[in-house]
N, C-alpha and C positions, 0 to 999 in steps of 0.2 A: 459294411452293408452298402450296396450300391445306392447312389443318390443321397447319401447322408455325409455331412461333414461336421466337425466339432468346432465351435467358436472359441474365442479366448477363454471363456469360463469353463470349457469342456462340455458344453451343452449341445445337443444335436440340432442341426439345421438341415432342412430338406433342400439340398442342392448338389449338383455334380461339379460345381465350379469352385476350384480353389481360389480363383481371383475374386469371386463374389464374397467368399468368407473373409478373405484378406481385407477387402474394402469395408466389410462390417466391423472387423476388428480395428481397422484404422479409425472408423467412426467412433467406436468406444473410446479410443485414446483421445480423440478430439473433445468428446464430451467431458471426460474426467480431467483433462488438462485445461479446460476452458479455451480450447484452440479456436483458431479463426478459419479452419478448413472443414467444418462439419458437413459441407456439401459433398464430401467424399462418399457419403452414403449413397449418392445417386450413381456412383460408379458401380456399386454392387448390382444395380439393376441393369446396367449395360452388359454385365457378364451373365446375369440370370434374371430376366424380367419376371419370371414366375416365382421367385423366392419369396415366400410369405414374410419371413423376418425382415428382409431387405425392404419390402413394400411397407410394412408396418413402421419401421424406423424412419423411412422417407416420409411417410404420412405425418409422423410426429414432427419431424424437422421442418416440413413445409406447411404443417397444419392443413393437409390436403385430404379431402374425402375420396378423391379419385384413386389415390394409392391404397387407401383403406378398402375401397371396393375391389380393387385388384387382389388384395390379400384375402378378402372374404371369399372371393370366387374360387380360391384354391385351398381354403382352410381345411377341407376334409383330408387332404394329403399331407398336411403340416404335422410336425412333431408336437408332442405335448408342451414342450417349452415354447415353441412358436405360438401355439394356441393361447397359452397363458399371457404372453406378451401382447398378443392381439386383443384379448379381453380388456387388459389394463389400459392400453393406449386408446382403444376404441371408446371406452368410457371417458377418458381424459379429454379427448378432442371433440366429443359430441357437443352439439350446439348448446344444449341446456344441461350441461353435465351436473351430476350430483357429486360434489367434492368428497363427501364422506364415503360414498360408494367407490369412487376412484382410489381413495386411500386404502379402502378395504381390499379391493382387487389387487392393488400393488403389494399389500401385506401378504395376501394369499400366494401371489407369484413368488415373493421372496422367501416364503416358508418352504416352497417346493424347490426353488432354485436360488439358494442364498448367496451364491458367488456372483450373481448378476449385479454388479455395482452401478451400471448405467441405469437399470430400473430403480435402484435405490436413489440415485441422484435425481431421477425424474420425479419420484415420489416426494423427495425432500423439497424440491422446487415447488411442487403443489402445496405442501404443508406451509412453506414460507408465504405463499400468496393467500393462504387461509389464516395466517397469523397464529399458527399452531406449532411452535417449536417442540411442544411435548409429544405430539404425534411423530414428528421428525426424529426425535431422539429414540422413541420406541422402535421405529423401523431400523435404525442403524444398530441399536443394541440387539435386535432380533437376529441380525446376520453377522455380527462381530465375531462370535465364536468360530465361524467358518472362514474368517478373513484376517486372522491375527497378524500376519506378516505382509499383508497386501498394501501396495501403493494406494494412496488416496482415501482409504477407509478412515484414517484418524482425523483428517481434515473435515471429513463429513460427520464425524462424531463431535469434533470440537465446536462446530458452528451452533447446533441447537443447545449445547451446554452453555455457551456464552449468552445466547438469547434467553436462557432460563436463569441467568445470573450466577451460574456455577463457574465462576472465573478460574478458580484453582484447577478444577477438573478440566476445563476447556484448555487451559495453558498446558497441562500435562499431555492431553491428547494432541494438541497442535505440535508440541515439541517432538512427540513420538512420530507423528507423520513427517515432520521435517527431517528427523534422523533417518527415516527409511528412504526418503526422496527429497533432497534439498531443492528440487525443481517444482515441487508440489505447490502451486500458487495459492491453492485454497487453504492449505495448512499455514503458509506464510501469512495469508490474509487473516486467518483466525488468530494467529499469534499477535499480529499487529492490533487487532481488535482488543485483545486483553491488555497489551501494553498501553494502548491509548486510553482505555477505560480507567486504568490505574494511574493515569497521568504521568507515565514514563515516556514523555513525548520525544526527548532526544534519543532515547534507546530505540523507540519505535521507528523514528526517521532513519537512524543509522542502519537498523536491521533491514528495513524495506529498500533503502537505496542500495544496500549490498546485494539484495535479491533481484533488483530491477532488471539486470541483464538477462534474466530468465523469462522476462515478460514479453519479449518481442514477438513471439508467436501466439500470444494470447488474443482472445477476442477483444473487440473494441470496448466492450463492457468491462472485462476483467482488467485490461491494461489501464484504462482511465479510472476505474474504481480503486485500484491499488494506489494510484497517484492521488486520487481524491483523499484517501486516508492520510497520505504524507502531507498534503496541503492542510488538512484539518489539524494534524499534529502541530504544524507550524503556527496555525491560527490560534488554536486553543492554548498553545504554549507561549503565546505573546511574542512570537518571532516577528521581526520587521515585516510589514505587510507586503513589501517587495518580494520576499521569499515565496509568499503565497501566490502572488501574481506570476512569478516565474514558473511555478509548477503548473498553474492554470494555462499559461501561454504555450509552454514548451512540452508539457507532458499530457495535458488533457485536450485542449482545443486543437493542438497540432495534429491529433489523430484524425480529424475530419479530412485532412489533406491526403490521407492514404487511399489509394484506389479501391481497396477492399474493405474500407471502414463501414461499420454500421452506425450511421450518424446518430440515430435515436439513442443508442447506448452511450454515446459521448454526451449528448444533451442532458441525459439524466444526471450524470456526475457533474457536468458543468453548472447546471442549474442548482443542484444541491449545494455546491460550494458558494455560488454567488448569493444565494439566500442567506447563508451563514454570514458572509461578509457584510451583507446589507444590515442584518440584525445588529451587527457590531458597529454600524455607522462608518464602515470603511469602503463603501462601494465607489466613492468618488475616485479612489486610487485605481479603479478598474476602468475608468473613463467610459468609453462607449461600448464596452464588451457585452453588456447585458442587452443593449439595443440591437447589436449585431446578431446576437443569439435569438432574441425575440422576433426579429424580422424573419428568421427561418421558421419559427414556430407558428407564424400565421398560416402556414401551409397545413391544411386540415389533414393531409396524409400522415402527419406526425401525431395526430390525436387518437385517443381511444385504444392505445396499445396496452397500457397498464395505468392503474389509478394513481400510483405514486408520481409517475411522470406527468400525468394530466394535471395533478394538483400544482406541481411546480410550474408547468406551462401557464396555468391560470394566473398564478402570482406574477410571472414575467410579463404576460400580456396586459394584465390590469395595471401593473406598475409602470409600464412603458406607454400607457394610455392607448393601447390597442383594444379599446373597450368593446367595440362591436364583436370583434373576434373572441374576446374573453367571454362575452355573453353567449355567443354561439356554442363555445366549448361547454360552458356550464349547462346550457339547455340540452346539449347532446348527452351529458352525463346523467341528467335527470331522466331523459328518454331511455337511456340504457337501463337505469335502475327500474323504471316502470315495466320493462319487458322481462325482468328476472322473475324467477319463481318466488313465491311468498317467503319461502325459507331463506333464499339468497338475499332477498330484499331486506329482511330483518338484519342479516349479517352486515350488509353494505350500507345501511342507513347512516352509520357513523361516518363512513367515507364521504357520503354526500354532504353531511353537515360540515365536515372539515373543508370540502371543496368550496362551499358557499362562504365559509368564514375566510378562507385564504384569498378568495376573490375580493371580498370587502377590505381585507387587510391591504391587498395590493393597491386598491383605489384610495387608501388612506382613511377608510371608514372604520376606525378601530373599535369604537364603542359598539357599532353594529355587529362587528365580528365577534366581540366578546359575548354579546347577547345570544348569538347563534350557538356558540360553544357551551354556554351555560356556566354556572359557578364552579363546577367540579371537573374541569377539563384536565385530562392527563393523556398526552400523546401516545404513551405506551399501550393504551387501550384501543388504539386505532391502527394496529399493525395489519389489519385486513387490506390496507392500501398496498401491501406488498413492500414493506420496508423493514430493515433491521432496526434495532434499538438506536444504533449510532445514526442511521439515516433519519429516523423519525424524531430524534431529539431536537432538531431545529424547530419543530412546531411547538415544543415546550418553550424554547427560547423566544419564539414569536409571542407566545402566551404571556410569559413574564414581562416582556417589553410592553405589550399592549396594556397590561394591568397597570404598570408604572406610569405609562403615558396618559392613562385615563384617570389617574389619581387614586387607584384602588391599591394603595400601598400595603395595607394590612394583609390582604389576600395574596399579594405578590410576595411579601416577606415569608408568609407561611409556605408557599409553594417552593420558593427558592431555597429556603432552609432545608426543606425535605430533600431536595435534590443534592444539596451540599453534603448531607449525611451520607449519600452514596458516593459522591465524587468530590472529595474535599479539595483537590488540587487544581481546580479549574478557575483561573483568575477572573474570567468573564462573569462567572456566577457571583463571585465576591463583589465585583463592581456593581452588578445589578442589586445585590443586597445592600451595598453602601447607599445606592440611590434610594432604595426603599426606606432605609433608616432615616436618611436626610429628609425625605418627603414627610415622614412621620414625626420629625423633630426629635428623634431619639439620639442621645449623646454618644451611644456606642458606634455611631457612624464613623467616627474618626478611627477607632480601633479596627473596624472592618476595612476601612480604606488602607490602613497600614498592612493588613493581611494580604489584601489584593496586590499592593505594590511589592511586597516581599515575594509573592508567587510570580509576578511578572518578571522580577529580576532573576528568578531561580532557573529559568529555562533558557536555553540557547544563548547563554552569556558566559 
């Protein structure tokens, strides 16, 4: 048919330009590989400025209403596939979007066009920021029968499985994805998550370092996030702190030197690692690196991109005594919350509480931070900040440390023991438990200390 082309999935796109379709397909590849050249979608519009699908995808890439308006003006001539993508993305990037409706529209799109893995990825990212791995899993299971042998589908299956604690299923899915395509960085990442959770630190590091040659074309986020996992395995496995610092310097922070780096994506992983290091009392080994980073974060252009990053920035600014800047950021978050719909406010109230607490923690006001969080804090209930279990767990570590520092040993012991039941092989948890037992005057502290020392000696030796 004249004026119609088929995209990578075999779905109809209204265009006469093969080059336009090729650029759309190249964009699909960039999204699924976490590539650093997603701007290739703009080339599609050079070849056909009237293509609805190209305009919609560009609108999502740039979060631009102009491209959306261009797509809308030509929507009557669009194919049914393009109209479905338009509806889903239009809801997603609207100023006061309804997250549930956006998921619903993506589910409808995937029901009619189940081979569109980029729309699946887009929907899964939304579910991640909603803190809803259950919805994410439902979407991927919905399209899995149509994509049994496809690249990237099993990494997308593995991630919500591991976020739901289904580690064996996640491992199987990640391995399947890796078998299909050993360059699939999301399947690699999911497998690392499983190995790390199960405290197979050396195995995780070896696997990721063997995969690392395939990350050079990855986005700043994916490249530094995979190295963040490696650094965390060294840290949790009680490797010499110099190994952690080497990864930070040469594999995370070094990314900001690249001319095409997205620095905010680097800052997220750099801050996440430095907070872990701080909780473990090892920040002195990193000298002035946090101050160097915090100096960049005083620039307000880096704020209000995502809640998880804002919380980490709050800690960095407060800890490095950039208090007026930290207060401005905190006030800005409160202002953002006040402008949300009532429904969204209820969801994000927890994020605001965590922001206030982490600000006080950064200032050294630990008792005040504990009061803000209340007696039953569990970071895993705060995933609406847009963080995985592994990313958000540092806030649990902060919580345990604040309890111990404030003399609330009984509550700390209860919380730490609960976490040890899930991850028995983390030396730092046993060290915290030992401290709690010592504070309580319990004789078992010596036995706990022996367990900690045995684990510390077991990894990377």
